N, C-alpha and C positions, 0 to 999 in steps of 0.2 A: 504494500500500500504506500502510495506516495503522499508524503506530508505536504500540505500547502506551504510554499515558501513565504517567509516573513521578510520582505526585502529590506525595509529600513533597519530593523534590529541587526540583521545579518551584515549589512553594509557598515553600520557603526561598529559592530564587534570586530570585523576584519580590519577596519581602519585603526581602531584602538590597539588591538593585539599586535598588528604588524608594526605600528609606530613604536609601541613600548618595547617590542623585541629588538627593533633596530637601535633604539637608544641604549638599551642594556648591552646589546652586542657590541656597540661602538665603545662603550665605557670599558667593557672587559677586554676588547681588542686593542685599546689605546696604548697599553703597555708595550706592544710590539711596534709602535710608531704609527705613522700615517697609513701604510698599507694594512696594518693590523686593525686600525680603527675602521677603515672602509670594509674590510673583509668581515670583521665582527658585526658591523651594521647589517650587511647583506645576509649573513648566516642567521643573525638574530631576527631579522625581518621574516625570513623563510620559516624559522621555527615559530614565530608569532602567528604566521598564517596557518600553520598546522594546528596550533593550539586553538586558534579562533574557530577553525572548522570543526575540531573535536567538541568545543564548547557549544556551538550553535546546533550541532547534531544532537548532542546530549539534551539540549533544551527543546528539541523537536521543532526548531526553526528551519531546519534543512534536512532533507531526506538522506538516508544512508546511500541510496543510489546516486545522489547528486554530488557526493564528496569529491570524486576525481575531477569532474568538470569544474567544480568550485576551486579546487586546488590549482589546477592548470590555469584557469582564468585569473586567479589572484596572483599567481607567479608572473603572468604577463603584465598585469597591472603594476606589480611591484617593479618589474623590469623597466617600465615606462617611468615610474615615480622616482627611481634612484637617480638618474641623471638630472632630473628637474630639481631634486633636493640638493644634489651636490653643487649644481650651478648657483643655487640660491641660498647657500649656507649662511651668508651674511645677514639674511633676514630670518626671523624666527617663524614667520607665518607660512612661507612657501613650503618648507620641509614638512610641516604639519598637514597642510592642505594636500600636498602631493600623495600622502598616505591614503587619502580618500580614493585614489585610483586603484588601490588594492581591493577595496570593497566593490567598486564599479566593475573591475575585472572579474571578481568572484561571481557577481550576478550575471555578467555576460557569459562567463564559462558555464554556469548552470543553465542558462537559456539555450546555449548551443548544444549542450549535452542532452537536454530534454528534447530539443528538436531532432537530434540524430536518433534518439531512442524511438520517437514517434515515427520517423521515416523508415526505420528498419523493420 
């Protein structure tokens, strides 16, 4: 049975968890210098995406069958958000807003995955 998607809470959860993971990862990676800071942010963001998907699935905001589409879409959104955040590190608002692309990508990935399942 497919659970109805709750788009706004899912978007906000992905945004928050990916952003928090990126911040924590960059803090932990900063001891290895600038490359470690960026690598830690990327790995932390990806881990945050995985945690967000686990949480929203547990809360029944996302179906079990939608997890892979959600994960792949969120990774694409994160891949778009990273260069935007890096270019705008001097301003606090753009890195925060760019994490919203993770949630948008997640929702897009779920939509694509559901479309493919219906077409199959």
